[in-house]
N, C-alpha and C positions, 0 to 999 in steps of 0.2 A: 822873771820879774814879780807876778805877783805869788803868794801863796795862799795854800788851800782853806780858805775861810775867810779872803782879804775883801773887802765893800770895795765895789766897784760901782758908781753913780746909786741906784737901785739894788745891784745886783752882786748875791754872794758867789765869789769863784768858790769853785767845787772840784775840777783837777783841770792838767794841762792838755788838749787836745793835739797840740802841735807846737813846731816852734821854726821859724824861716829867715830868712837874712836880713828881714826888717820889720820884724815884728813876731809874737807868738798868736796862736789861738787857745781858747777854755773856754771851758764848759761852767755854766752860773744857772742859779735860779733867782727870779724876783723874791726881794724880802717878804712882800707881803703878799703878793698873789700869790708866790710858789713857780710860777709858769719856768718851764726850762728855755735856755739859751744859750749862745756861743758869743763872748766877746774877743776881740780882732782887736789886738791893742798896737801899734807902734813904740817902737824902742823908745826909752826915755831920748837917747842923741838922735835919734831921726823925726821925733816928735817939734823936735827944733828949729825942723826945715817947712819953713809956711809953705812950700808946693807941695812936701809928702803929706804933709796936712789937708791941705786942700783938695790931693788928690782922694785923700781917704773920706773926706768929707762928702768929697764927690758922688762916691759909690754909694753916701744913704740919701743924698736928695735923690738922683738920678731914679735909686728903687723906689724909692715912696711913691714918687710921679707913676710909678706903672703898677697899675692892679690886674694881676696875672697870675694863677696858681703853679705855674711853673718858672718864676724869678724869686732868689729867697728872700723873705720877710727883712726888714730892717727896723728895730723896733727904738732904737735910740742913738745917740753918739752926745761925743763931747772928751770932756779932758778930766783925767784924775787929777789927785791931788802931788801927785809929783812930777805935773805935769804932761802925762805919757796920754796921749790921745786915744781915744775908742770908739767903737762903733758895739752895737747890740744886735745880732741878728737871731734871726729862726735857727734852731738846732736841730742839725739835719743825722739821721739813722741811715746809712748806706755805705754806698762806695763811689768813687768818681772812675770817670768813662773811662780812666788811662788804668787805674789798676784793675778792672773788669778786663781789659785791652792785656792787661801784663799775664792777669791771673787766664784767662781760656786763649791767646791768641789771637781770635778774632772774633767778630760778632756773624751771629748768621745773619743772613739777608733780609729775613720777615722781620728779628730784633735790631736790625741798624734802621731801618726804614722806620720803625713804630716812635722810635726815642728819638732819632732826627726831624722827623716831622712837628713832634713836641717842639723841642729846641727853636723850629724856624715857625711855629704859633707864636711862642712868649718873644721871639725877635720882634715878630711884626705886631704884638704892642708894645713892644720898645720903641720901636721907629714911627708907630703912629704919635707918638709924645715926642720926636723928636729927639731921639737916643740912639746915639749907636754904640755898641759896645766895644770893638777894635782889640778886645784881646780874649776871642772862640780860642780853645784850644780844649783836648779832652781833660785838663784836669779842673777846667774851671765850671763842668756839664758833671750835676751828682745827679745818682738812680736812688731814687726812694721808693718805699712798698705803697703802693696806690691802690687797691684792691676795685677803685670805683674807675680804673681808667680799663681800656683794653690790655693785655698780657700785664697788669697787676702789679704796674712798674710807672713811673713819673718825675721826668726831667726836672732840675733845677738849675737855674743859670745862676752863677756866683761873680763875684770880682769884677764890680762895675766900674773901679778905680780908673781907671784909664777910657772911660765913657767921654765921647763928646757930646756936650748939651747942642747941639745943631742951632737950636732956635734963640739959642742965647752964647752967644761968644762967650759974654762975661766968664761963664760959667766953666770952659774950657780951661784943666789947668793944664794943656801942654802948651808948648813954645813952636813957633813958627821951625822945620827942621828938627825936631826933635824924634829920636826912634822911639814910640811907644808901642808897647804888642810884646809876642813872643817870636823870634824870627822866622819858624819853622811853619806856622799856619798865620804868617801875615801875607796879605794883599802887596799887589807890586806899586801900588801906589801910597802904601804904609811904607815899604820900604824906602819909598825916594823922599817920602816928609809925611808926617801925620798930618796936615793943613788940610791934604789932599782927600782925605779917607772921608768916605760917606757912606750911607745905609749899604751901598753896594760891595763895597769891602766887608760885610759881615756875609754877604755872600760867596764871597772869595773864601772866608775862613769854615767857614759851614763846606764847603767842597773838601778842605782838608781834612778838617775832621770826620768827614763821612769815610772817605779812601783810608784813614787809617782803622776805623771800627770795619769797613770789607774787607781787606787786605791786612793787620796789620800794621801798616806800616804809615809814613805821612809819604807826601806828594814827591817831597824832594829831601834830601837826606846828604849832609856834609859835614866836614870838620870844622868848620868854625862859622862865625856867622857871616863873615864875607858871602861866601862859597852859595850859603842858603840866602842871598841876596841877589845874586848874580840868578841863581838857578829861578827864582820866582820872576825876576825882570825879563830873562832872555830864554829860559828852554820853554819848552812846552811840553807840559803837563802830562805822566805815563797812564797808560790804560790799564783799568785796576784789571782786567781779563788777562794781561801781562804775567801779573802776579797770580790771579787765580780763575784760570781756564774755566773756572763751569756758573761763572758771574752770570747773571744775566744781560746781552749788550744796550740794557733801558737802563742799566748803572751808569755804565760809560758816558751812555749820550746827556745825562744828569752832573755826570762829572767833568766832563769836555766842559760845557757851559758853565758854570760854576766858576771854572780855573782858566778861563778866560782871560787874558793878559788884559784886555781895554773893558774897563769897568759897561761899557756901553752893548756888548757883546754876551754879557752875564744877563742874568734872570734880573729881572728892572726891580723887583720887590720881592719879598718874602711869602708874600700871599699867590703870586706867578709859580715859586719855586715848593710853595706847600700843593700848589693844586696839580703842580707836576708827578712829585711823589707819593698822593694821593692816587694818579691814575697811574702808575706804573703799579703801585700797590694792588690794586684790584682789576689791573687785567692779569698777575702775575700767581694771585691766590683765588682767581675765580670771583672777587665779591660779585662781579657784574651780575646778570640771570639768575641773582640768587644760589649758586653752586659756591658751596662751601669751600676751602682748602683741601680738605680730606676727598672730597669726590674729585676734585680737577685730575687732583695727581692717581687715582687710581682709576681712572678711565683712559685707558691705553688709546682709542679712536679719536678723543677731543685732545687738540695741542692750542696751548695760550701763551706762546712765543712772543712775546714782542716786538712790533713792525720794525724792520730797518729806518734809516732817519729820510729814508725819500719818501715814505708813506705817513712817518711820524710826524708831521708837520710842525708840529708845538715844538720842538727842537732843531735847532739850527746855528751849528757854532759859525757861520759864516757871517750870517748877518744878525744874529743876535736877537730877533722879530720873532713875536709869536704870530704864525700865520692859520693855524688852524682855530676859528670861528667855535663859540658855543653850541650853534646848531651843529656846525657839523663832526663835532665833536661828539654830541650825542646820538647821533642820527648813524656816526663810525660804533660806537657802545651797540646802537639797538640790532646794527645787523649784526654782529658778533655777538648778542643774545639770542637771538633769530636761528642761528646756525649751530649755536649750544645746545640750545632747547630741539631740537631736530634732530642733532646729534644723541640727545640723549633718549629721546622718544623710538628712536630706530633701534637703540640696546636696549631698551626695556620690551620691544614689538619681537626683537630677535632673541631673546631670554625665555617670553611668554610660548612662543611659536616650539621652542628648544623643550622647554618642560611639559607642554604638550603632547609633543611628538615622544616622550621618553614614557607618560603614563598608556598612550595607546598602547606601546610597543611590549609594555611589563602587564599589562593586564590580560586574565586569563577570558581566551571564547569563548565566550558564557553559550553561545548558539552550539556551539559542537557538543559541547558538555552536556546540555541537558537532553532528555530522552523526546523523542519524537513519538506524541501522542496519538492513535486514531483518530479520526473524527468520529465522535460521539453520532450515535442517528438520532435524524427528528423524532423524539417522542409526544404525544397529546399528553395537554395537562392533568392534574389529575384534578378528576370529580370531587365535587364537595362531598364530604361526608354526609349522609339523610341522617336526620332528625330519628330518631325512632317512635314509634306512637307512643298515645297514648296507654296505659291499660287498661281493662277494661273494666276493672274492680278494684276499690281498694284493698288492700291485705287487712285481714281480721283479726292479725296477728300484730302487736307494734313490736315484736323482738326481731321478727326475720322479715327479709323485704320478697317479694315477689320475682319472679321467672324476669316476669317483662322490667321490673328494677333492675335486676342485677345485668339483664343484658344493653337496658340502656346506659348503661353506667360505663360502656369503652366498645363494647363488639356487640352486631349485628344480630337481631334474631337468625335461629334456624330452620324454624316453621316454613313448609314451604306454600303457595299463592293459595294452593285448592283448601287449607283448612280454613282459612277465613269464613267463604259460603257454608260448611256444615257446621261451625260454630253459630250463625244465626238462624238456619234451621234449630237446633237445639233448642236455641233460646226461644224459636215462637210454641216449639212443643209442649214447653215448660212452664211456657205462661213468661218470661223474665221479662224483661225491657229489651229491646235493643240496643247493643252498645250504639254508641255513634259512632259515624263513619270517621275514619281518619280525614285529615285536612291535610293539605300539602304541606309539606314544610317548611319552615322560613329559615331563610340563612340568618344566623345571629349578628349583628352589628363588633366586629370587633373590640371598636373602644367601647363596650359599656362596661355591665357587670358581671364578673367572672362565673364562668359555668358551673354548675351546679355538678355536675358529674364528676367534676376531676376531683371532688370532697365523698364522693360515694352515695351521692343523693339521688333521688329524680327528678329528671330534667321539668321546666316549668314551663306550662304552655301560656305565654302573654294574653292568648284571646282570651283564660278562663277570667 
């Protein structure tokens, strides 16, 4: 259709991304801004059909009414010089859900829950604007990288070409009785006629997509369109666990209600379905009670199985009504949180006791290895050392100290007590003055000047 370098509106064609029965998609960029974009172009022969052109432009109008990061953006639309109708959309890099299913077989439960919940959030924004997609299928759900969200991936909804603007029927390009959508993922009311489809038709299609993500197969399979239409209208949906036995029963509870034949028996809004998906995700992966998924999986004493339908009252395939109120749900979660915390505390206490017993058994007996010392006999406290008496006369030679000074340097004098009266009598006979009587020694305070006898000097009498 377009060669590389061709100018379409304000965009330059870079390369062809794909081609279908109704047109082709090209990668392009804005000639002035340089912004990358995807150009979806109808074939020239089909652009002459007003209904098909209206369907293409209806997609552009529907998307511009919705402000949600999970819906592809539309920048422009119009006619090319050759009469081809086109719209300019956000250029996405990634893969569709259908392409990933072909590559990996089926999604892991945690990945399927996370991505399908994002799709439900985007559809909730579309339904709030009165827009029903009516063509939900794995090919129209694109997965792109986004580090800002949990898991690092975000979904983008494509192809609102058959969307129904319920608040403005003049914008609906379908006719009464027209079959619009993909039969494998259409709701029973869509199979009967497009005019009967409302927002609950998207709930049914989401159930079909979730079944494909979890099991690798759509709910119903047939050789032709007639077989698929009959199955959607008449046959009960299969259980996901019949295909993947290790799936949690909670998935079948959700799928059975999404795939109910009567719209009144399904989830009545995307908000209700989103809340149910969040509840299952919390119970399965330990988001309640502050437990990480790895903690729950590695604790054999904790069981986080989802209750059966009798106790999980928010899912009732018979009546289609939500019977569990908000306070009751919070009370149930609080009880589960208390049980989980008590189990964790019990495990921690058991581990601590086991470690304490191991340490006690491995430690040697110190009392047995230490020798027993005999009891010490009580002894009297040591008597304070006596201060030597003051010498009777100063030495005449400044070179050698007297005997008394030497004795005062650290050892007591050896003369007996009778030498002192004899020395006194000798002094009176010679006429020398009598030496003063020795005074009672005083104890030196420990915190005053250091002792002189430690330096070889005679002690100093503080009374002099």
